[in-house]
PAVODO-263018 format. One record per residue: x, y negated, z of N, C-alpha, C, O in turn. Coordinates in pm, whole numbers, padded with zeros to 5 digits, always signed. Layout:
! residues N
XYZXYZXYZXYZ...
! end
This chain:
! residues 298
+16560-20583+09736+16530-20543+09872+16413-20444+09874+16416-20346+09949+16308-20471+09791+16193-20381+09784+16232-20242+09734+16185-20140+09784+16322-20242+09631+16367-20112+09578+16443-20033+09683+16428-19911+09692+16525-20100+09761+16603-20033+09865+16511-19971+09971+16531-19858+10014+16408-20050+10011+16315-19998+10110+16237-19878+10056+16209-19783+10130+16201-19882+09926+16128-19771+09865+16212-19644+09862+16161-19535+09888+16341-19658+09831+16430-19541+09829+16446-19483+09969+16443-19362+09988+16461-19571+10066+16474-19522+10203+16348-19448+10248+16358-19347+10318+16231-19497+10209+16106-19433+10247+16093-19295+10181+16043-19200+10242+16139-19286+10055+16130-19158+09984+16218-19053+10050+16177-18939+10069+16342-19094+10085+16434-18999+10149+16379-18957+10285+16385-18840+10322+16323-19055+10358+16267-19025+10489+16147-18929+10477+16131-18838+10558+16064-18951+10375+15947-18864+10354+15991-18721+10323+15932-18625+10373+16095-18706+10241+16143-18572+10206+16197-18499+10329+16172-18381+10351+16275-18580+10410+16334-18518+10529+16227-18480+10630+16239-18379+10699+16121-18563+10639+16020-18539+10739+15914-18443+10689+15873-18352+10761+15869-18464+10565+15755-18389+10514+15791-18277+10417+15704-18194+10391+15913-18267+10359+15950-18163+10264+15962-18027+10330+15999-18018+10447+15930-17919+10257+15937-17784+10311+16082-17738+10320+16162-17765+10231+16116-17669+10428+16251-17619+10450+16247-17467+10456+16179-17410+10541+16322-17401+10365+16328-17255+10361+16461-17210+10419+16567-17261+10381+16455-17114+10510+16576-17055+10566+16558-16904+10575+16446-16856+10595+16666-16829+10561+16661-16682+10572+16779-16636+10654+16880-16706+10665+16767-16518+10713+16871-16468+10802+16873-16315+10796+16768-16252+10801+16992-16257+10787+17011-16112+10791+17085-16079+10920+17192-16135+10945+17031-15989+11000+17089-15961+11132+17228-15900+11122+17315-15935+11202+17252-15809+11024+17382-15745+11008+17413-15729+10860+17323-15702+10781+17538-15746+10822+17580-15721+10684+17653-15588+10669+17676-15541+10557+17688-15527+10781+17750-15393+10779+17669-15304+10872+17652-15335+10990+17618-15194+10818+17531-15106+10893+17581-14963+10887+17649-14923+10792+17546-14886+10990+17569-14741+10987+17449-14676+10916+17342-14736+10903+17469-14554+10872+17359-14481+10808+17239-14474+10902+17249-14425+11015+17126-14523+10853+17003-14515+10931+16992-14617+11042+16894-14614+11117+17089-14708+11056+17083-14808+11162+16979-14915+11128+16980-14965+11016+16891-14951+11221+16791-15053+11192+16854-15192+11182+16951-15223+11251+16798-15273+11094+16841-15412+11078+16719-15498+11051+16608-15447+11034+16742-15631+11047+16629-15723+11036+16660-15832+10935+16768-15890+10936+16564-15860+10849+16573-15970+10752+16458-16066+10782+16342-16025+10788+16491-16194+10800+16392-16291+10846+16387-16411+10753+16491-16457+10706+16266-16461+10725+16244-16579+10641+16159-16678+10720+16059-16641+10782+16202-16806+10718+16125-16914+10781+16101-17025+10678+16192-17062+10604+15980-17077+10674+15949-17196+10593+15876-17294+10685+15768-17264+10737+15936-17408+10704+15877-17509+10794+15820-17626+10715+15839-17637+10593+15749-17716+10788+15690-17837+10729+15594-17803+10615+15599-17866+10509+15509-17704+10634+15417-17663+10528+15307-17766+10506+15258-17782+10394+15268-17834+10610+15156-17930+10603+15032-17868+10538+14962-17932+10459+15006-17742+10574+14884-17675+10527+14891-17616+10387+14791-17564+10338+15007-17621+10322+15018-17565+10186+15014-17412+10190+15057-17350+10288+14964-17352+10083+14954-17206+10073+15090-17146+10037+15162-17200+09953+15124-17034+10101+15249-16964+10075+15217-16833+10003+15135-16754+10049+15284-16811+09890+15264-16688+09815+15398-16615+09801+15494-16670+09746+15403-16493+09851+15526-16414+09846+15493-16271+09805+15377-16237+09782+15598-16186+09797+15578-16046+09759+15487-15976+09858+15486-16011+09976+15409-15877+09813+15318-15805+09904+15394-15737+10017+15516-15724+10013+15320-15694+10115+15377-15629+10232+15450-15501+10191+15399-15422+10111+15569-15481+10246+15655-15364+10222+15711-15359+10081+15763-15255+10040+15701-15469+10004+15752-15469+09866+15850-15582+09841+15881-15609+09725+15898-15648+09943+15988-15763+09923+16131-15719+09898+16200-15781+09816+16178-15613+09967+16316-15568+09955+16329-15458+09850+16230-15391+09821+16450-15436+09793+16470-15331+09693+16437-15192+09748+16424-15174+09869+16425-15093+09657+16373-14962+09696+16469-14883+09785+16425-14790+09852+16601-14917+09789+16692-14846+09878+16665-14877+10024+16707-14803+10113+16595-14986+10050+16568-15028+10186+16441-14959+10236+16332-14981+10182+16456-14876+10340+16342-14806+10401+16278-14899+10502+16336-14928+10606+16156-14947+10472+16091-15047+10555+16033-14982+10680+15958-14885+10672+16069-15037+10796+16013-14992+10923+15891-15073+10961+15791-15019+11009+15897-15205+10939+15784-15293+10966+15799-15419+10882+15910-15458+10845+15688-15482+10854+15687-15606+10773+15576-15695+10830+15459-15677+10799+15616-15790+10914+15518-15874+10983+15525-16018+10934+15632-16070+10903+15408-16081+10926+15398-16220+10879+15321-16302+10982+15216-16260+11031+15375-16419+11015+15304-16517+11097+15293-16646+11017+15393-16700+10970+15173-16694+11002+15151-16810+10915+15062-16910+10989+14948-16881+11023+15119-17029+11012+15044-17140+11073+15042-17254+10972+15110-17247+10870+14966-17359+10998+14961-17472+10902+15097-17533+10873+15116-17590+10766+15194-17523+10966+15324-17587+10944+15441-17489+10940+15553-17531+10913+15419-17360+10967+15531-17268+10973+15491-17131+10919+15386-17076+10955+15575-17079+10833+15559-16943+10778+15680-16862+10822+15794-16901+10796+15654-16749+10889+15763-16662+10935+15735-16519+10891+15626-16466+10911+15837-16459+10832+15823-16318+10790+15945-16241+10838+16059-16279+10809+15920-16134+10912+16028-16052+10967+16013-15910+10914+15910-15846+10931+16119-15862+10847+16119-15728+10788+16229-15646+10856+16346-15682+10850+16190-15535+10919+16285-15443+10979+16302-15324+10885+16205-15270+10832+16428-15283+10865+16455-15181+10764+16570-15091+10806+16642-15119+10901+16586-14980+10731+16698-14888+10744+16744-14851+10604+16668-14861+10508+16870-14806+10592+16922-14754+10465+16990-14622+10496+17070-14612+10589+16959-14519+10417+17010-14385+10443+17108-14338+10335+17127-14218+10317+17171-14432+10263+17272-14400+10164+17396-14485+10188+17386-14602+10226+17511-14426+10164+17635-14503+10175+17651-14594+10053+17606-14561+09944+17718-14708+10075+17746-14798+09964+17709-14942+09996+17677-14976+10109+17715-15025+09892+17680-15166+09905+17549-15193+09832+17530-15153+09717+17460-15262+09901+17328-15288+09848+17298-15437+09858+17327-15501+09959+17239-15492+09754+17214-15635+09748+17068-15668+09773+16977-15596+09731+17049-15779+09843+16917-15841+09853+16921-15963+09762+16982-16063+09799+16859-15958+09648+16868-16070+09554+16793-16192+09606+16719-16182+09704+16810-16308+09543+16731-16426+09582+16582-16394+09570+16536-16344+09467+16509-16423+09674+16366-16393+09677+16289-16521+09652+16310-16623+09718+16200-16513+09555+16124-16632+09514+15993-16639+09593+15918-16542+09602+15968-16758+09649+15847-16781+09726+15783-16910+09677+15851-17012+09661+15652-16905+09652+15581-17022+09604+15510-17090+09721+15433-17027+09794+15538-17219+09736+15473-17300+09841+15398-17412+09771+15458-17505+09717+15267-17404+09773+15188-17501+09698+15220-17488+09551+15200-17382+09491+15270-17595+09491+15312-17592+09350+15463-17577+09336+15513-17575+09224+15535-17567+09445+15681-17561+09442+15729-17416+09453+15663-17331+09512+15844-17391+09394+15908-17260+09399+16035-17272+09482+16121-17354+09451+16048-17191+09587+16166-17188+09672+16233-17053+09659+16165-16953+09632+16365-17045+09677+16442-16922+09666+16534-16905+09786+16598-16999+09831+16538-16781+09837+16633-16751+09944+16771-16730+09884+16785-16713+09763+16873-16731+09970+17009-16703+09922+17026-16551+09913+16958-16479+09986+17113-16499+09826+17134-16355+09816+17219-16302+09932+17296-16376+09994+17202-16172+09960+17280-16106+10065+17333-15974+10010+17279-15917+09915+17439-15926+10075+17493-15794+10043+17510-15716+10173+17567-15766+10270+17459-15593+10173+17466-15507+10291+17554-15387+10258+17533-15320+10156+17651-15361+10344+17736-15243+10326+17695-15139+10429+17685-15167+10548+17670-15016+10380+17629-14906+10466+17743-14805+10472+17792-14760+10368+17785-14770+10594+17898-14679+10611+17853-14556+10690+17758-14561+10768+17925-14447+10668+17900-14323+10742+18011-14308+10845+18126-14286+10810+17975-14319+10971+18076-14315+11077+18106-14173+11124+18198-14152+11204+18029-14073+11074+18054-13936+11118+18180-13881+11052+18209-13914+10938+18255-13797+11124+18375-13734+11071+18353-13584+11058+18269-13525+11127+18430-13523+10966+18413-13380+10942+18439-13297+11068+18373-13195+11091+18535-13341+11149+18570-13262+11266+18475-13285+11384+18488-13219+11487+18381-13378+11369+18288-13403+11479+18197-13282+11502+18151-13219+11407+18174-13252+11627+18085-13142+11665+17946-13197+11692+17930-13293+11768+17847-13135+11631+17709-13178+11651+17646-13088+11755+17635-12967+11735+17605-13146+11865+17545-13071+11973+17395-13095+11978+17348-13205+11949+17320-12991+12014+17176-13007+12031+17148-13099+12149+17221-13099+12248+17043-13175+12137+17003-13262+12248+16959-13178+12367+16987-13212+12481+16890-13067+12338+16843-12977+12443+16883-12834+12408+16898-12800+12291+16900-12751+12509+16932-12610+12487+16812-12538+12429+16697-12572+12457+16841-12437+12347+16732-12357+12292+16657-12287+12403+16715-12244+12503+16526-12276+12386+16441-12216+12488+16365-12099+12429+16305-12111+12323+16368-11987+12497+16295-11869+12451+16152-11878+12498+16125-11895+12617+16059-11867+12404+15918-11879+12434+15851-11744+12409+15865-11688+12300+15780-11693+12507+15706-11568+12492+15574-11596+12420+15495-11679+12463+15553-11526+12308+15432-11545+12229+15333-11434+12258+15369-11316+12264+15209-11472+12276+15103-11375+12296+15031-11344+12167+15069-11391+12060+14925-11263+12179+14849-11225+12059+14792-11345+11987+14794-11350+11864+14742-11443+12061+14682-11562+12001+14784-11640+11918+14754-11685+11808+14906-11655+11973+15010-11729+11900+15052-11655+11774+15069-11715+11668+15070-11521+11787+15106-11443+11668+14995-11448+11564+15023-11452+11444+14871-11446+11608+14758-11453+11514+14758-11585+11438+14736-11587+11316+14784-11696+11509+14789-11826+11442+14904-11833+11342+14892-11896+11237+15016-11766+11376+15132-11769+11286+15112-11684+11162+15154-11723+11053+15049-11567+11177+15047-11470+11068+14908-11435+11017+14894-11342+10938+14805-11509+11060+14669-11471+11020+14648-11484+10869+14576-11404+10810+14711-11583+10807+14695-11598+10662+14755-11479+10587+14698-11432+10489+14872-11430+10635+14933-11313+10572+14844-11190+10591+14827-11110+10499+14788-11176+10711+14702-11061+10740+14577-11063+10654+14540-10962+10594+14511-11180+10647+14389-11190+10567+14419-11173+10419+14342-11112+10345+14533-11228+10376+14572-11210+10237+14597-11065+10202+14562-11019+10094+14659-10992+10298+14683-10849+10276+14553-10771+10265+14540-10683+10180+14456-10804+10353+14326-10737+10345+14258-10765+10212+14199-10676+10151+14266-10891+10167+14206-10926+10039+14270-10849+09925+14201-10800+09836+14403-10838+09927+14473-10763+09823+14434-10616+09824+14412-10557+09718+14424-10557+09943+14383-10416+09953+14242-10399+09899+14214-10301+09829+14152-10494+09931+14014-10486+09880+14009-10493+09729+13933-10419+09665+14090-10582+09670+14091-10593+09524+14142-10465+09460+14087-10418+09361+14249-10409+09517+14304-10284+09464+14201-10172+09474+14187-10091+09383+14129-10167+09587+14026-10064+09605+13914-10079+09503+13866-09979+09449+13872-10203+09476+13766-10225+09378+13811-10183+09238+13734-10123+09162+13936-10215+09205+13988-10176+09073+13992-10024+09061+13954-09967+08958+14038-09958+09167+14047-09811+09165+13908-09750+09153+13889-09654+09078+13810-09804+09226+13673-09751+09219+13614-09773+09080+13541-09687+09029+13645-09887+09020+13594-09912+08885+13653-09814+08784+13583-09762+08697+13785-09790+08798+13851-09698+08705+13796-09556+08722+13775-09484+08624+13772-09518+08848+13730-09380+08873+13584-09357+08840+13549-09256+08779+13495-09453+08881+13351-09430+08865+13282-09528+08770+13183-09494+08706+13337-09648+08762+13268-09750+08682+13256-09712+08536+13149-09724+08477+13366-09665+08479+13363-09629+08337+13274-09507+08312+13204-09498+08211+13279-09414+08407+13196-09294+08390+13049-09328+08395+12968-09268+08325+13012-09427+08481+12872-09463+08495+12824-09558+08387+12705-09587+08376+12916-09605+08307+12878-09700+08204+12788-09635+08100+12695-09700+08052+12812-09507+08064+12728-09436+07967+12706-09293+08015+12756-09200+07951+12632-09271+08124+12608-09135+08173+12514-09061+08079+12449-09123+07995+12507-08928+08092+12417-08850+08005+12272-08896+08012+12204-08902+07909+12225-08929+08132+12086-08972+08145+12060-09101+08068+11955-09116+08005+12154-09193+08074+12137-09320+08003+12133-09298+07852+12053-09361+07782+12218-09208+07803+12218-09181+07659+12088-09112+07616+12037-09137+07507+12035-09025+07703+11907-08960+07672+11794-09062+07665+11710-09058+07575+11791-09155+07760+11688-09259+07760+11697-09345+07635+11595-09383+07577+11819-09376+07594+11835-09457+07473+11782-09385+07349+11714-09444+07265+11814-09256+07340+11765-09179+07224+11612-09166+07228+11548-09174+07123+11553-09147+07346+11407-09139+07357+11341-09269+07315+11234-09267+07254+11404-09383+07348+11350-09512+07304+11355-09525+07153+11262-09578+07092+11462-09477+07092+11472-09481+06946+11365-09391+06882+11309-09424+06778+11338-09275+06945+11235-09186+06893+11096-09249+06904+11015-09236+06813+11068-09319+07015+10940-09386+07029+10925-09497+06925+10817-09518+06870+11035-09567+06898+11030-09671+06796+11001-09610+06659+10928-09670+06578+11057-09492+06632+11029-09422+06506+10882-09383+06498+10819-09399+06393+10826-09332+06606+10686-09291+06606+10593-09409+06581+10491-09396+06514+10630-09526+06638+10546-09645+06622+10542-09697+06478+10456-09778+06443+10634-09650+06396+10634-09693+06256+10527-09619+06173+10500-09656+06059+10467-09513+06234+10355-09439+06174+10388-09382+06036+10306-09385+05945+10509-09331+06022+10546-09266+05896+10462-09140+05873+10426-09109+05759+10431-09067+05981+10353-08943+05966+10213-08975+05914+10165-08912+05820+10148-09074+05978+10012-09110+05937+10007-09162+05793+09907-09144+05724+10115-09227+05750+10118-09286+05615+10180-09194+05511+10204-09236+05398+10206-09067+05550+10265-08970+05456+10402-09013+05402+10444-08970+05294+10472-09098+05479+10607-09139+05438+10706-09042+05501+10784-09077+05590+10700-08917+05453+10778-08811+05515+10928-08827+05493+11008-08786+05577+10966-08888+05380+11109-08902+05352+11176-08995+05455+11279-08959+05514+11118-09113+05475+11175-09205+05575+11169-09145+05714+11259-09167+05796+11064-09070+05741+11051-09009+05873+11168-08916+05902+11230-08926+06008+11198-08824+05808+11306-08729+05833+11444-08793+05826+11534-08753+05900+11461-08892+05739+11592-08961+05731+11625-09024+05866+11735-09007+05918+11528-09097+05923+11553-09165+06050+11556-09068+06167+11634-09088+06261+11474-08962+06165+11476-08863+06273+11612-08795+06280+11666-08775+06388+11665-08758+06166+11795-08690+06164+11908-08787+06200+12004-08747+06266+11897-08913+06158+11999-09012+06196+12003-09031+06347+12111-09038+06406+11886-09039+06409+11881-09054+06555+11942-08932+06623+12015-08945+06720+11911-08815+06571+11962-08691+06631+12113-08679+06614+12184-08643+06708+12163-08710+06495+12308-08706+06472+12381-08804+06566+12483-08770+06626+12327-08923+06577+12389-09024+06665+12389-08976+06811+12486-08997+06884+12280-08912+06851+12270-08860+06987+12371-08748+07011+12435-08743+07116+12386-08659+06914+12484-08550+06928+12626-08605+06940+12709-08551+07013+12653-08713+06869+12788-08773+06875+12814-08833+07012+12923-08815+07068+12717-08903+07065+12737-08971+07193+12728-08876+07312+12808-08886+07406+12631-08785+07309+12607-08701+07426+12705-08584+07435+12749-08547+07544+12740-08527+07322+12824-08407+07322+12963-08430+07262+13050-08344+07272+12983-08545+07201+13112-08570+07139+13132-08497+07008+13246-08479+06964+13022-08453+06942+13032-08385+06813+13058-08487+06702+13010-08601+06711+13132-08449+06598+13147-08538+06481+13025-08528+06391+13037-08499+06272+12907-08551+06447+12782-08524+06376+12759-08620+06260+12688-08585+06165+12817-08738+06264+12794-08835+06157+12879-08805+06034+12847-08849+05924+12986-08730+06054+13079-08705+05942+13053-08572+05871+13080-08559+05752+13001-08473+05944+12987-08338+05887+12856-08322+05811+12755-08383+05845+12861-08239+05708+12739-08200+05639+12658-08107+05729+12708-08057+05830+12532-08084+05691+12442-08007+05777+12498-07870+05810+12504-07832+05927+12541-07793+05709+12591-07657+05734+12716-07661+05821+12730-07580+05912+12805-07755+05793+12928-07765+05873+12897-07804+06016+12959-07754+06110+12800-07894+06034+12763-07937+06169+12704-07821+06249+12734-07805+06367+12618-07740+06184+12558-07627+06254+12663-07524+06293+12658-07469+06402+12758-07499+06205+12868-07407+06239+12953-07462+06353+12996-07389+06441+12975-07595+06349+13056-07658+06454+12988-07645+06590+13053-07614+06690+12856-07668+06595+12782-07657+06720+12789-07516+06778+12806-07499+06898+12777-07417+06692+12785-07279+06739+12923-07250+06798+12934-07180+06899+13026-07304+06736+13162-07281+06785+13190-07350+06918+13271-07301+06998+13123-07463+06943+13146-07536+07069+13076-07471+07187+13121-07483+07301+12966-07403+07161+12892-07333+07267+12850-07427+07380+12858-07391+07497+12806-07547+07344+12759-07644+07442+12607-07657+07443+12550-07716+07535+12544-07603+07341+12399-07617+07328+12337-07477+07331+12391-07384+07270+12227-07462+07399+12160-07332+07408+12119-07283+07269+12095-07364+07179+12112-07151+07253+12078-07094+07122+11940-07140+07075+11920-07165+06956+11845-07152+07169+11710-07197+07130+11715-07338+07072+11647-07368+06975+11796-07425+07134+11810-07561+07083+11885-07565+06950+11852-07645+06862+11985-07478+06936+12056-07469+06808+11961-07430+06696+11969-07483+06585+11871-07339+06726+11773-07294+06625+11680-07409+06586+11650-07428+06468+11634-07487+06686+11546-07601+06657+11619-07703+06570+11564-07751+06471+11744-07735+06607+11821-07834+06530+11845-07784+06388+11838-07862+06293+11874-07654+06374+11899-07599+06240+11773-07611+06153+11783-07646+06035+11656-07582+06211+11531-07591+06134+11501-07736+06092+11464-07762+05978+11517-07828+06186+11484-07970+06155+11583-08025+06054+11543-08093+05959+11711-07998+06074+11812-08051+05982+11793-07993+05841+11801-08066+05742+11767-07864+05832+11748-07801+05701+11623-07855+05633+11624-07882+05513+11515-07870+05710+11392-07923+05653+11411-08069+05608+11358-08111+05506+11487-08143+05686+11513-08282+05649+11586-08292+05517+11555-08379+05435+11685-08202+05493+11758-08203+05366+11665-08171+05250+11673-08232+05143+11576-08075+05270+11483-08038+05164+11388-08153+05133+11356-08179+05017+11342-08224+05239+11251-08337+05217+11322-08450+05144+11265-08511+05053+11448-08479+05183+11522-08589+05120+11540-08566+04971+11538-08661+04893+11558-08442+04931+11578-08412+04789+11448-08371+04720+11450-08313+04611+11335-08402+04785+11202-08382+04726+11176-08238+04686+11112-08211+04584+11225-08145+04765+11202-08004+04735+11081-07949+04808+11024-07847+04767+11040-08016+04917+10918-07974+04986+10843-08098+05034+10900-08206+05046+10713-08080+05061+10631-08185+05121+10574-08127+05249+10485-08043+05244+10623-08171+05366+10578-08113+05493+10439-08163+05531+10397-08272+05490+10370-08085+05609+10239-08124+05658+10255-08216+05780+10363-08228+05838+10143-08280+05816+10147-08368+05933+10181-08289+06059+10259-08335+06143+10121-08172+06072+10144-08092+06193+10289-08047+06203+10345-08041+06313+10353-08015+06088+10492-07973+06089+10584-08090+06129+10679-08072+06205+10554-08208+06076+10633-08327+06110+10620-08360+06260+10718-08391+06326+10498-08351+06310+10477-08381+06451+10546-08277+06540+10599-08310+06646+10546-08150+06495+10613-08044+06570+10764-08066+06574+10828-08048+06678+10822-08107+06459+10966-08136+06455+10999-08254+06548+11099-08251+06619+10916-08356+06545+10939-08473+06631+10935-08433+06779+11021-08474+06856+10835-08353+06818+10822-08312+06957+10939-08224+07001+10986-08234+07114+10986-08136+06911+11097-08049+06945+11227-08128+06969+11300-08100+07064+11253-08227+06883+11372-08311+06901+11360-08391+07031+11458-08407+07105+11240-08439+07058+11219-08517+07179+11244-08432+07303+11308-08479+07398+11195-08308+07305+11218-08219+07419+11364-08182+07433+11416-08170+07544+11432-08164+07320+11576-08135+07324+11653-08250+07389+11742-08226+07470+11619-08373+07353+11686-08490+07411+11660-08498+07561+11751-08528+07638+11536-08472+07601+11502-08478+07744+11583-08377+07825+11630-08407+07935+11599-08255+07770+11667-08150+07846+11819-08162+07843+11888-08103+07926+11870-08237+07750+12015-08234+07726+12095-08282+07846+12196-08220+07882+12051-08393+07911+12133-08445+08021+12137-08347+08138+12238-08339+08208+12027-08272+08159+12028-08171+08265+12125-08059+08231+12198-08010+08318+12128-08018+08105+12222-07914+08063+12367-07958+08084+12451-07880+08128+12395-08086+08052+12532-08138+08066+12571-08147+08213+12682-08110+08250+12480-08197+08297+12510-08206+08439+12532-08067+08499+12621-08049+08582+12451-07970+08456+12469-07833+08505+12605-07779+08461+12674-07711+08537+12642-07808+08336+12771-07761+08284+12887-07824+08361+12986-07757+08388+12875-07955+08398+12980-08022+08475+12992-07963+08614+13102-07946+08665+12878-07931+08675+12880-07870+08808+12945-07732+08802+13026-07696+08887+12908-07654+08699+12963-07519+08683+13114-07521+08665+13185-07431+08710+13165-07626+08597+13309-07636+08573+13385-07666+08704+13500-07624+08720+13321-07737+08795+13390-07778+08918+13370-07679+09033+13425-07698+09141+13290-07574+09010+13269-07474+09116+13384-07374+09115+13386-07281+09197
! end
């Protein structure tokens, strides 16, 4: 008798206190994009915690979730998911596992069929007639301002490139800049005090090297490759340097060759005179070139 009463009490407790899971699908056949509803209820919770899939992640990925709402009280858990499907075919909602306290509950599976009710011969009409809207300057500006600004930017870039090609390269090494560079090299040579120390050989070697390099850069002469006699003949043929300057260069270059081969020993005054003459030639050269350029364009 005691065993019978115990069994009856257990069954009664399960019926009264056990959790009950139910699920419901509003429609099993849907049109493309038609809204539907999937609902889950769990009753008799008696305060137990319910753990389920996160919001908007309970149904498979073909289901476009419109809303996912949960109501949870100590005795009732309700979850309502509204969805749409935009593909034709059959789609399954598998058994969904939900944990209640230490127990695992599962919903029953469902299958949803999605059909396309539109026919090829159906005519699609606009909801409203097309309306002609008059656009003013402000509306056109909002529509096309990015194209306009982009065009201005492109024109500016092209203009900068053209200006660089036309003037930038020419200004990179103008005659005046090359003259200043050569004058700095001459000052550096003077600071070495070769004249004061009677180091005439190094003095003339470096003086002529500076002059040859200057002739190459300023006038475009092959001064570094030609021997002294050939270079002097070449300068005369080019007719770019005044005769007085040609004479100075011829004297300095010839004297430099004699010094290098130890055929003469120049005096301090002669060395200083050669240095000053080369320096004056460098100073005047850019003016001569600018005058020649002006004369060519007149």
